[in-house]
C-alpha positions, 0 to 999 in steps of 0.5 A: 422467611426473613425480610432483608433490609437494603441500606444505602451507601451513604448510611453505610459510610456514615456508620463506618465513619462513626466507628473510625472517628468516634471509636464507638463499638461496632455492636453498639452502632449496629444495634442503633441501626438494627443491623447485625454486627457481622454485617458491619464487620463485612463492610469494614472488611471490604474497605480495608486490607486488614479487617482484624485491625478494627477488632483489635482497636476496639479491644484495645479501647475497651481495655484502656477504658477498663484500666483508666477506671482502675487507675481512678479507683486507686487514685481515690483510695490513695487520696482517702488513705492520705486524708485519714493519715493526716487527720 
């Protein structure tokens, strides 16, 4: 039989605030606290009319990070190419 864990209202609010304000992934924060990500998503769902909003925001933040990494790589490559051409 699985042991259920009671999480205080304050801790729930802190977790939700971290997700909203820090932009940390639900899965990451849930893991830190030993909570299933689905549990955290259910808390978010109860607090908003559009729970898909948070999933979409997290998806867009990941995509932005990926694109920023690509831009960084391309910038370095172009810089290296320009250095080689001037020498």
